[in-house]
DRENKEDREN-105811 format. One record per residue (C-alpha): residue number from 0; x, y, z. Coordinates in pm, whole numbers, plus 50000, padded with zeros to 5 digits. Layout:
! residues N
[NUM, [X, Y, Z]]
...
! end
This chain:
! residues 692
[0, [41498, 45115, 81966]]
[1, [41525, 45089, 82352]]
[2, [41274, 45008, 82618]]
[3, [41003, 44760, 82646]]
[4, [40625, 44713, 82592]]
[5, [40372, 44908, 82801]]
[6, [40034, 44746, 82829]]
[7, [39796, 45029, 82914]]
[8, [39495, 44970, 83123]]
[9, [39275, 45247, 83266]]
[10, [39071, 45541, 83160]]
[11, [39100, 45690, 82797]]
[12, [39143, 46035, 82936]]
[13, [39444, 45930, 83136]]
[14, [39592, 45781, 82829]]
[15, [39608, 46132, 82669]]
[16, [39757, 46264, 82994]]
[17, [40021, 45981, 82970]]
[18, [40134, 46076, 82618]]
[19, [40127, 46454, 82699]]
[20, [40338, 46404, 83019]]
[21, [40611, 46236, 82805]]
[22, [40708, 46564, 82633]]
[23, [40803, 46929, 82711]]
[24, [40527, 47183, 82709]]
[25, [40755, 47379, 82474]]
[26, [40703, 47103, 82211]]
[27, [40401, 47275, 82069]]
[28, [40370, 47025, 81764]]
[29, [40160, 46772, 81933]]
[30, [39843, 46801, 82138]]
[31, [39907, 47157, 82208]]
[32, [39596, 47355, 82268]]
[33, [39364, 47259, 81984]]
[34, [39622, 47196, 81723]]
[35, [39762, 46853, 81786]]
[36, [39698, 46538, 81598]]
[37, [39756, 46165, 81622]]
[38, [39827, 45959, 81308]]
[39, [39590, 45666, 81279]]
[40, [39683, 45354, 81081]]
[41, [39472, 45051, 80992]]
[42, [39658, 44733, 80893]]
[43, [39564, 44401, 80763]]
[44, [39805, 44109, 80668]]
[45, [39800, 44252, 80311]]
[46, [39817, 44627, 80356]]
[47, [39888, 44922, 80589]]
[48, [39667, 45230, 80532]]
[49, [39684, 45574, 80684]]
[50, [39346, 45707, 80781]]
[51, [39260, 46061, 80868]]
[52, [39447, 46209, 81157]]
[53, [39260, 46245, 81488]]
[54, [39262, 46512, 81745]]
[55, [39304, 46470, 82130]]
[56, [38923, 46424, 82205]]
[57, [38884, 46172, 81922]]
[58, [39205, 45992, 82045]]
[59, [39030, 45935, 82376]]
[60, [38733, 45762, 82211]]
[61, [38986, 45555, 82003]]
[62, [39157, 45454, 82326]]
[63, [38821, 45354, 82484]]
[64, [38752, 45105, 82197]]
[65, [38518, 45309, 81983]]
[66, [38517, 45329, 81608]]
[67, [38613, 45687, 81539]]
[68, [38441, 45697, 81210]]
[69, [38101, 45554, 81314]]
[70, [38104, 45599, 81692]]
[71, [38014, 45234, 81739]]
[72, [38178, 45033, 82020]]
[73, [38420, 44768, 81886]]
[74, [38229, 44466, 82035]]
[75, [38180, 44420, 82399]]
[76, [38391, 44668, 82591]]
[77, [38514, 44631, 82948]]
[78, [38439, 44933, 83162]]
[79, [38661, 44851, 83466]]
[80, [39001, 44989, 83526]]
[81, [39182, 44665, 83441]]
[82, [39059, 44652, 83077]]
[83, [39353, 44667, 82837]]
[84, [39322, 44974, 82610]]
[85, [39638, 44942, 82394]]
[86, [39981, 44793, 82377]]
[87, [40264, 45053, 82319]]
[88, [40630, 45049, 82198]]
[89, [40844, 45360, 82148]]
[90, [41020, 45413, 81811]]
[91, [41323, 45597, 81905]]
[92, [41691, 45614, 81849]]
[93, [42020, 45756, 81993]]
[94, [41997, 46116, 82124]]
[95, [42262, 46210, 81868]]
[96, [42007, 46150, 81586]]
[97, [41784, 46399, 81740]]
[98, [42070, 46654, 81778]]
[99, [42145, 46621, 81420]]
[100, [41783, 46681, 81330]]
[101, [41770, 46992, 81550]]
[102, [42077, 47126, 81357]]
[103, [41956, 47068, 81003]]
[104, [41600, 47075, 80881]]
[105, [41655, 46822, 80591]]
[106, [41793, 46566, 80843]]
[107, [41483, 46636, 81059]]
[108, [41261, 46560, 80771]]
[109, [41445, 46252, 80666]]
[110, [41451, 46125, 81021]]
[111, [41085, 46182, 81083]]
[112, [41004, 46000, 80755]]
[113, [41235, 45717, 80850]]
[114, [41064, 45679, 81187]]
[115, [40729, 45683, 81027]]
[116, [40841, 45406, 80781]]
[117, [40969, 45205, 81077]]
[118, [40637, 45242, 81249]]
[119, [40447, 45131, 80946]]
[120, [40677, 44833, 80911]]
[121, [40622, 44735, 81276]]
[122, [40240, 44766, 81230]]
[123, [40246, 44555, 80920]]
[124, [40441, 44289, 81087]]
[125, [40209, 44274, 81382]]
[126, [39907, 44259, 81142]]
[127, [40058, 43943, 81007]]
[128, [40173, 43796, 81333]]
[129, [39943, 43903, 81612]]
[130, [39659, 43673, 81728]]
[131, [39339, 43681, 81925]]
[132, [39191, 43397, 82138]]
[133, [38844, 43257, 82106]]
[134, [38661, 42982, 82293]]
[135, [38591, 42894, 82655]]
[136, [38877, 42970, 82905]]
[137, [38992, 42612, 82929]]
[138, [38968, 42544, 82555]]
[139, [39087, 42852, 82385]]
[140, [39242, 42860, 82045]]
[141, [39435, 43129, 81890]]
[142, [39329, 43293, 81553]]
[143, [39526, 43543, 81338]]
[144, [39397, 43887, 81334]]
[145, [39236, 44027, 81019]]
[146, [39267, 44387, 81107]]
[147, [39447, 44597, 81356]]
[148, [39444, 44976, 81432]]
[149, [39737, 45178, 81553]]
[150, [39776, 45539, 81684]]
[151, [40107, 45696, 81635]]
[152, [40195, 45985, 81851]]
[153, [40499, 46195, 81751]]
[154, [40710, 46378, 81999]]
[155, [40993, 46607, 81918]]
[156, [41127, 46663, 82279]]
[157, [41181, 46478, 82603]]
[158, [40982, 46556, 82910]]
[159, [41246, 46814, 82996]]
[160, [41254, 46985, 82658]]
[161, [41567, 46798, 82543]]
[162, [41610, 46698, 82167]]
[163, [41429, 46356, 82157]]
[164, [41237, 46278, 81848]]
[165, [41033, 45964, 81911]]
[166, [40700, 45787, 81824]]
[167, [40454, 45633, 82067]]
[168, [40323, 45331, 81863]]
[169, [39990, 45221, 82018]]
[170, [39823, 44907, 81898]]
[171, [39448, 44917, 81988]]
[172, [39344, 44623, 82210]]
[173, [39039, 44578, 81987]]
[174, [39119, 44371, 81687]]
[175, [38887, 44215, 81414]]
[176, [38906, 43842, 81350]]
[177, [38651, 43573, 81271]]
[178, [38388, 43825, 81183]]
[179, [38379, 44013, 81503]]
[180, [38579, 44257, 81716]]
[181, [38790, 44075, 81979]]
[182, [39064, 44121, 82223]]
[183, [39429, 44130, 82120]]
[184, [39640, 43857, 82263]]
[185, [39878, 44085, 82449]]
[186, [40115, 43810, 82563]]
[187, [40191, 43725, 82207]]
[188, [40273, 44082, 82133]]
[189, [40502, 44108, 82435]]
[190, [40679, 43795, 82335]]
[191, [40743, 43952, 81990]]
[192, [40923, 44240, 82141]]
[193, [41263, 44146, 81996]]
[194, [41115, 44147, 81650]]
[195, [40953, 44485, 81699]]
[196, [41278, 44653, 81843]]
[197, [41490, 44482, 81567]]
[198, [41265, 44598, 81281]]
[199, [41236, 44940, 81421]]
[200, [41607, 44980, 81457]]
[201, [41710, 44845, 81124]]
[202, [41435, 45030, 80926]]
[203, [41590, 45356, 81041]]
[204, [41951, 45253, 81056]]
[205, [41953, 45134, 80702]]
[206, [41714, 45400, 80566]]
[207, [41891, 45557, 80249]]
[208, [41738, 45909, 80271]]
[209, [41809, 45947, 80645]]
[210, [42167, 45819, 80625]]
[211, [42236, 46030, 80309]]
[212, [42114, 46333, 80482]]
[213, [42349, 46276, 80772]]
[214, [42638, 46207, 80538]]
[215, [42591, 46522, 80341]]
[216, [42641, 46718, 80654]]
[217, [42946, 46521, 80752]]
[218, [42808, 46291, 81002]]
[219, [42933, 45941, 81048]]
[220, [42717, 45675, 81218]]
[221, [42885, 45410, 81433]]
[222, [42753, 45081, 81290]]
[223, [42739, 44901, 81625]]
[224, [42586, 45167, 81851]]
[225, [42411, 45384, 81598]]
[226, [42547, 45708, 81750]]
[227, [42653, 45998, 81530]]
[228, [43026, 46008, 81607]]
[229, [43067, 46382, 81577]]
[230, [42780, 46465, 81808]]
[231, [42839, 46191, 82071]]
[232, [43068, 46412, 82293]]
[233, [42794, 46661, 82353]]
[234, [42513, 46449, 82462]]
[235, [42631, 46431, 82822]]
[236, [42573, 46811, 82880]]
[237, [42223, 46798, 82719]]
[238, [42134, 46498, 82938]]
[239, [42261, 46681, 83245]]
[240, [42044, 46972, 83175]]
[241, [41745, 46751, 83094]]
[242, [41800, 46559, 83413]]
[243, [41805, 46886, 83617]]
[244, [41481, 47008, 83465]]
[245, [41310, 46670, 83520]]
[246, [41433, 46677, 83882]]
[247, [41301, 47034, 83921]]
[248, [40956, 46942, 83789]]
[249, [40942, 46627, 84002]]
[250, [41023, 46840, 84303]]
[251, [40743, 47091, 84240]]
[252, [40496, 46801, 84174]]
[253, [40586, 46624, 84489]]
[254, [40562, 46935, 84694]]
[255, [40223, 47007, 84526]]
[256, [40079, 46652, 84583]]
[257, [40175, 46672, 84952]]
[258, [39965, 46976, 84993]]
[259, [39671, 46848, 84767]]
[260, [39635, 46470, 84843]]
[261, [39403, 46292, 84620]]
[262, [39414, 46555, 84351]]
[263, [39567, 46555, 84009]]
[264, [39746, 46861, 83853]]
[265, [39594, 47012, 83543]]
[266, [39767, 47111, 83219]]
[267, [39805, 47478, 83311]]
[268, [39986, 47390, 83630]]
[269, [40205, 47146, 83460]]
[270, [40295, 47417, 83198]]
[271, [40382, 47654, 83477]]
[272, [40607, 47384, 83630]]
[273, [40788, 47345, 83301]]
[274, [40861, 47709, 83267]]
[275, [40976, 47732, 83629]]
[276, [41189, 47421, 83590]]
[277, [41368, 47552, 83286]]
[278, [41427, 47896, 83451]]
[279, [41565, 47731, 83759]]
[280, [41796, 47505, 83563]]
[281, [41914, 47794, 83328]]
[282, [41862, 48123, 83527]]
[283, [42073, 48305, 83265]]
[284, [41845, 48200, 82967]]
[285, [41510, 48306, 82849]]
[286, [41256, 48033, 82870]]
[287, [41156, 47906, 82515]]
[288, [40790, 47941, 82445]]
[289, [40771, 47744, 82113]]
[290, [40920, 47446, 81939]]
[291, [41112, 47654, 81696]]
[292, [41260, 47872, 81968]]
[293, [41354, 47557, 82156]]
[294, [41541, 47419, 81840]]
[295, [41748, 47746, 81814]]
[296, [41831, 47717, 82187]]
[297, [41969, 47367, 82125]]
[298, [42176, 47499, 81832]]
[299, [42316, 47776, 82065]]
[300, [42393, 47525, 82332]]
[301, [42589, 47303, 82100]]
[302, [42804, 47591, 81971]]
[303, [42867, 47696, 82334]]
[304, [42994, 47354, 82405]]
[305, [43253, 47383, 82121]]
[306, [43070, 47212, 81846]]
[307, [43211, 47272, 81489]]
[308, [43030, 47148, 81190]]
[309, [43229, 46864, 81004]]
[310, [43302, 46855, 80631]]
[311, [43077, 46661, 80405]]
[312, [43117, 46283, 80440]]
[313, [43219, 46008, 80191]]
[314, [42955, 45804, 79997]]
[315, [42765, 45549, 80206]]
[316, [42813, 45181, 80155]]
[317, [42525, 45006, 80003]]
[318, [42412, 44666, 80120]]
[319, [42423, 44413, 79850]]
[320, [42199, 44129, 79947]]
[321, [42370, 43884, 79704]]
[322, [42707, 43950, 79883]]
[323, [42562, 43858, 80230]]
[324, [42714, 43549, 80389]]
[325, [42381, 43412, 80482]]
[326, [42531, 43101, 80651]]
[327, [42747, 43319, 80852]]
[328, [42456, 43536, 80964]]
[329, [42262, 43224, 81059]]
[330, [42554, 43099, 81275]]
[331, [42608, 43438, 81435]]
[332, [42234, 43475, 81515]]
[333, [42217, 43125, 81676]]
[334, [42519, 43193, 81887]]
[335, [42371, 43539, 82008]]
[336, [42030, 43378, 82074]]
[337, [42175, 43082, 82268]]
[338, [42394, 43306, 82480]]
[339, [42083, 43479, 82631]]
[340, [41834, 43197, 82658]]
[341, [41775, 42827, 82624]]
[342, [41472, 42860, 82393]]
[343, [41354, 43123, 82133]]
[344, [41064, 43189, 81892]]
[345, [41071, 43313, 81532]]
[346, [41029, 43679, 81659]]
[347, [41344, 43645, 81855]]
[348, [41526, 43531, 81551]]
[349, [41378, 43812, 81339]]
[350, [41504, 44076, 81600]]
[351, [41862, 43926, 81598]]
[352, [41871, 43913, 81216]]
[353, [41759, 44266, 81194]]
[354, [42034, 44382, 81433]]
[355, [42302, 44199, 81240]]
[356, [42177, 44363, 80905]]
[357, [42184, 44701, 81070]]
[358, [42531, 44646, 81221]]
[359, [42675, 44618, 80863]]
[360, [42652, 44992, 80825]]
[361, [42506, 44990, 80480]]
[362, [42191, 45142, 80332]]
[363, [41921, 44953, 80148]]
[364, [41564, 44984, 80020]]
[365, [41314, 44889, 80274]]
[366, [41141, 44617, 80085]]
[367, [41471, 44457, 79988]]
[368, [41591, 44463, 80355]]
[369, [41244, 44297, 80459]]
[370, [41285, 44030, 80199]]
[371, [41650, 43968, 80321]]
[372, [41539, 43958, 80686]]
[373, [41253, 43720, 80619]]
[374, [41484, 43474, 80427]]
[375, [41755, 43487, 80716]]
[376, [41493, 43440, 80980]]
[377, [41345, 43149, 80800]]
[378, [41704, 42991, 80779]]
[379, [41755, 43052, 81156]]
[380, [41435, 42887, 81240]]
[381, [41514, 42592, 81016]]
[382, [41859, 42562, 81177]]
[383, [41711, 42561, 81515]]
[384, [41591, 42233, 81682]]
[385, [41211, 42230, 81779]]
[386, [41147, 42151, 82154]]
[387, [40782, 42062, 82096]]
[388, [40714, 41792, 81826]]
[389, [40389, 41942, 81717]]
[390, [40303, 42160, 81420]]
[391, [40028, 42374, 81598]]
[392, [40256, 42546, 81844]]
[393, [40151, 42920, 81879]]
[394, [40411, 43139, 81701]]
[395, [40496, 43343, 82009]]
[396, [40584, 43032, 82219]]
[397, [40956, 43002, 82261]]
[398, [40979, 42649, 82124]]
[399, [41316, 42653, 81950]]
[400, [41670, 42576, 82061]]
[401, [41988, 42471, 81910]]
[402, [42208, 42160, 81884]]
[403, [42487, 42352, 82085]]
[404, [42257, 42457, 82360]]
[405, [42136, 42085, 82400]]
[406, [42498, 41970, 82390]]
[407, [42602, 42201, 82664]]
[408, [42319, 42090, 82885]]
[409, [42378, 41724, 82812]]
[410, [42747, 41760, 82903]]
[411, [42665, 41929, 83227]]
[412, [42403, 41654, 83310]]
[413, [42658, 41371, 83240]]
[414, [42930, 41537, 83442]]
[415, [42689, 41592, 83731]]
[416, [42551, 41239, 83728]]
[417, [42906, 41091, 83713]]
[418, [43016, 41299, 84013]]
[419, [42700, 41206, 84198]]
[420, [42780, 40834, 84144]]
[421, [43140, 40887, 84248]]
[422, [43040, 41105, 84551]]
[423, [43268, 41389, 84434]]
[424, [43000, 41655, 84436]]
[425, [42787, 41833, 84713]]
[426, [42496, 42060, 84652]]
[427, [42383, 42289, 84928]]
[428, [42063, 42505, 84896]]
[429, [41911, 42732, 85156]]
[430, [41727, 43064, 85192]]
[431, [41898, 43394, 85251]]
[432, [42016, 43385, 85609]]
[433, [42005, 42998, 85631]]
[434, [42366, 42969, 85726]]
[435, [42534, 42880, 85394]]
[436, [42836, 43110, 85462]]
[437, [42894, 42963, 85813]]
[438, [42873, 42610, 85657]]
[439, [43144, 42709, 85402]]
[440, [43361, 42847, 85688]]
[441, [43338, 42513, 85863]]
[442, [43392, 42331, 85545]]
[443, [43715, 42522, 85489]]
[444, [43844, 42424, 85830]]
[445, [43780, 42059, 85758]]
[446, [43954, 42094, 85430]]
[447, [44261, 42246, 85575]]
[448, [44274, 41962, 85848]]
[449, [44261, 41710, 85560]]
[450, [44545, 41882, 85374]]
[451, [44325, 42014, 85094]]
[452, [44293, 42346, 84951]]
[453, [43942, 42511, 84923]]
[454, [43892, 42767, 84627]]
[455, [43571, 42958, 84599]]
[456, [43443, 43107, 84271]]
[457, [43137, 43333, 84230]]
[458, [42955, 43479, 83931]]
[459, [43102, 43830, 83995]]
[460, [43433, 43968, 84118]]
[461, [43227, 44169, 84396]]
[462, [43079, 43851, 84532]]
[463, [43416, 43682, 84540]]
[464, [43554, 43971, 84758]]
[465, [43251, 43939, 85004]]
[466, [43295, 43556, 85012]]
[467, [43666, 43578, 85084]]
[468, [43606, 43813, 85358]]
[469, [43339, 43599, 85522]]
[470, [43482, 43262, 85475]]
[471, [43858, 43317, 85463]]
[472, [43924, 43104, 85166]]
[473, [44083, 43209, 84837]]
[474, [43789, 43349, 84625]]
[475, [43788, 43461, 84265]]
[476, [43528, 43535, 83989]]
[477, [43453, 43232, 83786]]
[478, [43547, 43417, 83470]]
[479, [43902, 43494, 83610]]
[480, [43965, 43127, 83713]]
[481, [43856, 43004, 83374]]
[482, [44051, 43252, 83186]]
[483, [44351, 43154, 83380]]
[484, [44300, 42796, 83253]]
[485, [44277, 42887, 82883]]
[486, [43890, 42932, 82844]]
[487, [43798, 43208, 82625]]
[488, [43474, 43359, 82500]]
[489, [43381, 43657, 82279]]
[490, [43123, 43921, 82301]]
[491, [42876, 43723, 82108]]
[492, [42907, 43413, 82330]]
[493, [43130, 43186, 82139]]
[494, [43355, 42967, 82376]]
[495, [43684, 42820, 82290]]
[496, [44012, 42713, 82480]]
[497, [44380, 42814, 82429]]
[498, [44699, 42687, 82592]]
[499, [44771, 42867, 82904]]
[500, [44996, 42869, 83225]]
[501, [44756, 42943, 83507]]
[502, [44879, 43167, 83788]]
[503, [44986, 42962, 84099]]
[504, [44676, 43084, 84310]]
[505, [44444, 42953, 84015]]
[506, [44591, 42597, 84009]]
[507, [44380, 42308, 84130]]
[508, [44521, 41982, 84248]]
[509, [44369, 41646, 84290]]
[510, [44141, 41646, 84606]]
[511, [44110, 42016, 84621]]
[512, [43762, 42141, 84684]]
[513, [43627, 42390, 84425]]
[514, [43311, 42576, 84571]]
[515, [43080, 42753, 84340]]
[516, [42903, 43004, 84556]]
[517, [42576, 43172, 84431]]
[518, [42555, 42881, 84185]]
[519, [42202, 42973, 84093]]
[520, [42342, 43287, 83909]]
[521, [42592, 43083, 83705]]
[522, [42510, 43042, 83336]]
[523, [42522, 42696, 83161]]
[524, [42846, 42782, 82957]]
[525, [43033, 42884, 83271]]
[526, [42913, 42577, 83461]]
[527, [43019, 42342, 83181]]
[528, [43364, 42496, 83181]]
[529, [43397, 42471, 83573]]
[530, [43294, 42111, 83573]]
[531, [43539, 42039, 83277]]
[532, [43809, 42195, 83469]]
[533, [43723, 42009, 83797]]
[534, [43716, 41684, 83607]]
[535, [44051, 41763, 83447]]
[536, [44214, 41827, 83777]]
[537, [44020, 41570, 83976]]
[538, [43904, 41841, 84218]]
[539, [43599, 41786, 84445]]
[540, [43294, 42025, 84364]]
[541, [43051, 42194, 84593]]
[542, [42758, 42399, 84462]]
[543, [42608, 42647, 84697]]
[544, [42313, 42863, 84633]]
[545, [41934, 42920, 84614]]
[546, [41712, 42867, 84318]]
[547, [41460, 43123, 84450]]
[548, [41714, 43423, 84434]]
[549, [41848, 43597, 84123]]
[550, [41893, 43365, 83821]]
[551, [42180, 43373, 83580]]
[552, [42205, 43656, 83316]]
[553, [42222, 43406, 83043]]
[554, [42104, 43031, 83015]]
[555, [42065, 42931, 83370]]
[556, [41904, 42642, 83563]]
[557, [42244, 42492, 83664]]
[558, [42138, 42446, 84032]]
[559, [41809, 42290, 83913]]
[560, [42004, 42037, 83707]]
[561, [42251, 41956, 84003]]
[562, [41964, 41884, 84234]]
[563, [41774, 41671, 83986]]
[564, [42065, 41467, 83867]]
[565, [42255, 41446, 84203]]
[566, [41962, 41416, 84436]]
[567, [42162, 41198, 84698]]
[568, [42425, 41469, 84714]]
[569, [42188, 41774, 84773]]
[570, [42135, 41904, 85126]]
[571, [41862, 42161, 85208]]
[572, [41921, 42408, 85492]]
[573, [41599, 42472, 85654]]
[574, [41500, 42780, 85845]]
[575, [41697, 43108, 85874]]
[576, [41932, 43226, 86135]]
[577, [42027, 43570, 86021]]
[578, [41734, 43756, 86133]]
[579, [41686, 43831, 86508]]
[580, [41312, 43902, 86457]]
[581, [41148, 43553, 86423]]
[582, [40836, 43691, 86267]]
[583, [41024, 43862, 85983]]
[584, [41239, 43543, 85948]]
[585, [40911, 43360, 85875]]
[586, [40797, 43615, 85638]]
[587, [41122, 43595, 85445]]
[588, [41061, 43228, 85386]]
[589, [40710, 43279, 85265]]
[590, [40831, 43546, 85032]]
[591, [41091, 43301, 84894]]
[592, [40832, 43033, 84834]]
[593, [40562, 43275, 84709]]
[594, [40302, 43140, 84945]]
[595, [39997, 43343, 85058]]
[596, [40131, 43660, 84870]]
[597, [39833, 43879, 84983]]
[598, [39857, 43805, 85343]]
[599, [40237, 43836, 85336]]
[600, [40200, 44176, 85157]]
[601, [39947, 44304, 85418]]
[602, [40169, 44199, 85703]]
[603, [40480, 44378, 85544]]
[604, [40280, 44698, 85496]]
[605, [40162, 44678, 85866]]
[606, [40522, 44634, 85977]]
[607, [40638, 44942, 85765]]
[608, [40866, 44705, 85546]]
[609, [40664, 44810, 85238]]
[610, [40557, 45184, 85197]]
[611, [40300, 45271, 84927]]
[612, [40340, 45617, 84780]]
[613, [40074, 45821, 84614]]
[614, [40266, 45891, 84308]]
[615, [40601, 45813, 84131]]
[616, [40744, 46157, 84201]]
[617, [40686, 46112, 84580]]
[618, [40833, 45774, 84572]]
[619, [41147, 45897, 84384]]
[620, [41193, 46186, 84629]]
[621, [41171, 45959, 84937]]
[622, [41413, 45707, 84790]]
[623, [41656, 45999, 84709]]
[624, [41637, 46117, 85076]]
[625, [41721, 45750, 85181]]
[626, [42001, 45739, 84930]]
[627, [42150, 46074, 85042]]
[628, [42228, 45934, 85394]]
[629, [42383, 45636, 85268]]
[630, [42104, 45379, 85250]]
[631, [42093, 45115, 84981]]
[632, [41848, 45191, 84695]]
[633, [41755, 44938, 84426]]
[634, [41536, 45024, 84132]]
[635, [41373, 44853, 83843]]
[636, [41515, 45051, 83549]]
[637, [41817, 45251, 83451]]
[638, [41586, 45540, 83401]]
[639, [41455, 45521, 83760]]
[640, [41812, 45486, 83887]]
[641, [41923, 45810, 83698]]
[642, [41619, 46000, 83848]]
[643, [41714, 45886, 84206]]
[644, [42080, 45970, 84137]]
[645, [41991, 46321, 84026]]
[646, [41778, 46378, 84327]]
[647, [42033, 46238, 84558]]
[648, [42326, 46438, 84411]]
[649, [42100, 46756, 84443]]
[650, [42025, 46693, 84805]]
[651, [42390, 46646, 84894]]
[652, [42491, 46940, 84696]]
[653, [42236, 47165, 84854]]
[654, [42370, 47055, 85200]]
[655, [42729, 47124, 85104]]
[656, [42834, 46757, 85131]]
[657, [42920, 46736, 84766]]
[658, [43200, 46913, 84576]]
[659, [43054, 46900, 84212]]
[660, [43349, 46839, 83963]]
[661, [43251, 46584, 83694]]
[662, [43004, 46551, 83422]]
[663, [42964, 46199, 83293]]
[664, [42898, 46094, 82944]]
[665, [42549, 45986, 83049]]
[666, [42474, 46345, 83182]]
[667, [42520, 46274, 83558]]
[668, [42696, 46516, 83780]]
[669, [42903, 46389, 84060]]
[670, [43200, 46502, 84270]]
[671, [43390, 46439, 84593]]
[672, [43129, 46350, 84858]]
[673, [42925, 46136, 84631]]
[674, [42925, 45741, 84668]]
[675, [42995, 45579, 84330]]
[676, [42872, 45223, 84250]]
[677, [43102, 45095, 83966]]
[678, [42944, 44924, 83665]]
[679, [43232, 44694, 83551]]
[680, [43542, 44510, 83659]]
[681, [43896, 44686, 83604]]
[682, [44176, 44483, 83755]]
[683, [44433, 44750, 83660]]
[684, [44255, 44999, 83879]]
[685, [44165, 44720, 84141]]
[686, [43807, 44784, 84107]]
[687, [43516, 44528, 84093]]
[688, [43172, 44569, 83934]]
[689, [42934, 44695, 84209]]
[690, [43205, 44800, 84430]]
[691, [43163, 45138, 84636]]
! end
């Protein structure tokens, strides 16, 4: 399962529009004119029960908080646009699963059943672990829910008519507890996301009927990624077609909205856009008018791409719970949990355990897998170290850590404190534009005059390249320097050290100055290794950064620790020098500190620094126009980046600036004339992550 949690606030009618807009109009199985249904499930800690399916109109009442059987309101309902209506997660899988289902009806049937079982399991887990809050605002207590309701909305296609079988699983915000209908504690559900995603993935990945249906047709599933190996080469072409159709629809909508400000397009207009978008993307093909016709079109496209059906596969391995190395799973789960964060909850542990079970590649009965996962989760929690010495800590609070996490932090603190006492460490913090780079350039000159070498390391190779150009000192990624000195780490986050002979440029001598630039982005394991190396070589250390900028990807807080335990060695650079506009310079400091956010926002809007668009499609179109002329665009999600990329490429292709040549595995089209931002380091190709 991919994606996060959506907390829906707003009108019930808009919720129906939201789920309808997520699918193609050619997918006539759900909420098509008068024939669509929503599965409704009621769950308690003891049971999960399917109730009668509901149609679109009844679904709106359900979203609004009414009992669909009696028509009564579920307690006191909020009527404003900020009232939470439901919490949603999407039960989905790799695109190759949907392609396999499009090819063979028996796979489709098994996949649908597996997704439904996964949804039921998630709902059952939430019924056991979700809470509500009662009492006055400053003295609230959390109570377990006694009953929750869920709507399950099944889609067979993506918004662009691409194969994409998925479920919208919506937990109604009205729950029953302590004799009354109350509000769901949404923070608790949000902080349970890892368990929800892990359960959903493992429930489908280990489903015997689904996996056997795949195997009978010769499909092998990659245990780590879940992709169907035989179909993976064809997903790029389908994604490219889908991206083009989505871009076409967004273009029509953006044009329509500019001509009809304040209005919302209706179902008939959206259906017309879908047909037009498909025709524009595939002018040589007839536009599908039904789900079955669309399925046949997918099969044709696969065969046009050269797909050949594989021979029947070998029998599937069966997960034998008695053969599971439970201590090994616990150790691996703790390593993975601690590589991402300093603290976790039982839901995080459950999600990690489920992913480990699924990666084994075997099939197992759902009840057996759940029992195994619950046992392993209990073991992970028992092996964790509680951070709060109380027995009444709410379950969703991340109150567990590990002995190894604490040991790393203690070692960092000890090394920092020792260096502070010996005056062999300096910490420099300042806002963006405060002059940190200029300070480093001056420091380098002094180091050279004193006969010492200054070596700069950064969290990324790209940042090292920038630093070397700005400062003039030898600059490397922290990972490269540590690797030269024998430090090793695996994909799960285990660290070790081997004998090594570092490159001449990587050697540190007594008195050399090791500068860690962007230190706020350095994770704790890397920081410990760098401090260990500096102590070993008796090098001086300087940490430079800003705690208000991007944090580390893994366990961070290194700069906080340095300022706390070496306060006499810390220097704060006040003010900003980079900006020629003093008013904006002051605003940048207020943004950094988070002070007076409403006033700052209004000033930024008045200055034109923030532009508010009427809709997502209009925003995307504007960003693409900016990107097409070489301006930097940053977005929240990969999906948003993909849509901006598609728009941008289309603009440059239409103006003759791009010679289209390449189709990527992700379905993006690019060619000579496009600007490419790399996604990883490759020293053999002399390319750094984020390089242009």
